[in-house]
N, C-alpha and C positions, 0 to 999 in steps of 0.2 A: 282528234276526231271526236265529234259529238256522238254519244250513245243514247239509245232509248232507255226508258225506265226499266229497272231490273224486275224480274219476276219475283213473286213472294218468297220463293226458296232461295233467292240469290241476293236478298237485301243485306247490305253490310250490317254486321252485328247480330243477324238472326241465327238462332240455334238450329242446326240441321242435324237430323238423326243419322248416326253412323254406327259402326261397331262399338261395343262398350269400351269406354275409355279412350277412344280414338280422337285426336285433335283434328277438327275439321276447319279449313280455311274458307271463309265466305266473303268475297269481295276483299275489303281491306281489313276485316276483323277476323279474329280467331276465337272459337268457342270450343268447349269440350262437350262432346255428345253425352247426353244423360245415360247413366247406367240403368239397366232394367230395374223397374220398381221404384225409381226415383223421379220426382217431379222437378222440372226446370226451375232454377232460382229466379225470382222476378228481378228485373233490373232496377236501377235507382229511380226514385220518384220524388215528387215535391210535397208529399203529405206532411212530413215533419216540418218543413219550412213553412207551409201554410198554417199549421197549428200555431207556430210562433208569431206569424203575421196577424192571426186573428186575436192574439192576446194583446195587441197594441203596438207591436214593432212595425216601423215603417220600412226599414231595410234589414234584411237578414243576409249574413255572409257565410257561405260554406268555406271552410278552411282546411287545408291538408298540407303536410310537409313531405319532402323527399330529401334524401341525402344524409339523414341522421347517422346511419351506420357506415357511411363512406369513409375511406381513409384519407382522402384528399378532396380539395375543392370545397365549395360553399355548401351550406345547408340552405334549402330553398323552401318557401312557403307560398302556396297559391291561394288566392281568394277570388270567389265569384259571388257577386251580390245579386239578390233577387228581391222583388217586391210583389205586391198583389197582382200586378199586370203580367208577371212572367209566366209564360206558357211552359209546357212540358219540355224537358231537355231534348236536344237533338238525338236522333236514333243512333244507337251504338255507344253512347256515353256509359262508362263503367269505371270502376277503380282502375287506375293506370297500371297496376301490377297484373291485371287480368288481360291486358291488351298488348298486342305486338307493337313494336315501334312504328310500323307502317300504319296500323290502325289508329294509334294516338295522333300521328301527324295528319292523317286524313280528317280527323275531327276538328283541327284547329280553325279552319275557316268558319265552320258553324258555331263553334264555341266563342269565336270573336264577335259574333252577333247576338249571342244568347245572354240573358240577364241584363242588368242595368249597368254593371261595371265589373271589371276583372283586372287583376294585377298579380305579379309574382315578386316577392321580396327575397333578398339574399343576405346571408351573413357569411363573411369570408372565413377561410381556415385560420387566418391570423386572429380574427375576432373570436372564433371558437376557442383557440388556445388562450386568449386573454380572459374571457369571461365564462367559459364552459359551454357545453352543448345546449343545456336547457335555456340559459339566458340568451344564447345565440338564436335558438328557435324563436324566442320571444321577440328579439330584435328584428329578425326577418319578417315575422308576422306583423309586427308594428309598422314596418316599412311598407308592406303590402296594403295594410289598412289605410295608411296615410295616402298612398297613391290613389286608392278608389275614392277616398274622402274628397280629394281635389276635384273629382268629377261629379259625385252624387251627394256629397255630404257625409257626416259621420254615420257609421253603421250602428244599429241599435243592439243587435244580437249576433254573436258568432256561433255557428254550429261547428263543433270541433270533433274530429274523429278520436276515439279512444276513451280512456277512463281517467287520464291525467291532464289537468289543465295547466299546460306550460305557457299559455298566453298571458294569463293574469299575473301581474307582478306580485311578489310576496308582500303581505302587509308589513312584515317585520323581517328584515334581512338577517338580523342577528339579535341576540338577547340584549344587546346594548344600544340598538337602534330604536327610535321612536316608531310607533305603529302609524303607518300612513294609509289612508283610505285609497283603495284601488280606483284609478281613473281610466275609464275606457268602456267598451261595450260589455254587456252581459254575455257570459260564455255558457253555452249549453253543450254538455258532453253527451256523446252517443257512441257506444261501441259498435264497430263495423259501419260507421256512418259513410265511409267511402264506398260501401257496397249497397247502401240503401237510400242515401240522400243525394239527389241529383246535383245540388250545388257543391257538395263536398267532392263527389266523383269528378265533376268538371274541374274543380280546383286542383285535384291531384293530377289530372291529365296535363293541364297548363303548366304546373310546376315541374312535372317530369320532363316534358318536352323542352322547356326553357333551360333547365339544369343540364340535361343531356347535351343540348346544343353548346352550352358554355364549356363543358368538359371536352367535347370534340374540338372546339376552337382552341382550347389550351393544349391539346395533345401534341401538335407540332413543336411546341416549345420544350416539351419534356417527352420525347418519343419513346424512351425506354419503358415507360410505365403503361403504354397502350390505353390511355384514357379514352381514345375514340371508341374502343370496344368495351371496356369495363366501367367507364364513367366514374372511376375513382374507387370502386368497390374492390374487395379482396379476391380477385381472380388469381389463378395460378401464375399467369404472366406478370401481374402486378406485384405479387409477393416475391417472385424471383428477382424482379428489378429492384425492389426495396432491399433485398438481401445483398445484391451486387453493387448498388449505387448509393444506398442510403436514401433518406427522405429529401424531397425537393422543398423549395420554399412554399409550395402550395399544399404540402401535406400537413395534417394535424399533428404537429410535432410534440404537443403536450400529451398525446396518447401513447399507449404502449403498443407501438406499431409492430406487427409480426415480422420477425427476421431482422429486427433492428436492435442494436445494443443501446447503451446509454447515449442519448442524443447529443450530449455535449462532446462525445468522442467521435461522432459520425459526421462526415462532411455533407453539406447540402448538395446532394447529387441531382441529376436530372438533365 
């Protein structure tokens, strides 16, 4: 059934005042009412992206990762590309960790039309075990950048959340290797970019939704671990299943998994 436009106080993603600290659901989004004496935090915007575009970049990509701390499944990296013609992000876009699953899913149609290109890259648990989590993040990010490059060409600058550049390959892998010049886009770091930069926040939502869907699809193959609920993270049910059954083939078996002994002595349960 079609519905008319929502009133100002009922717009999805709008902060509605309630009792101090109370979580208020508005449409598909959830926000925390401001405590007395505090001002509401502004949402993500494109000011940082536009500064980079004014310095000569043609394409700027916001990038964020999800699943780094999960015990099972892939690590995933989302990318959203913007240019000088990109308008403000759809209403309700925010860091994926601040949104409910319903709110994230509700944003997908609008995010699929926003920006010039978007993609999510993944690195599997087996790849994480083989090359380590940082190199796996780089692999997933590189795959996402390759996917958007097929549509719009190579990205000039990547806007990356945090203070550690895990995307740029190390110039020298070890003391015995030759120094190799980094090949790829320039990386611009910004702490809390997922809360202030619209392209990064959008990338976090896309990556979170896609990875969550992957883990939910894998759950029936390994039902004991309840991945449809915990998405591979260390929930009590997941830890109990690890202790009872050992790790599955989709767990990060090179890690010191909670409740698991020496992996060589543990069967691949699931």
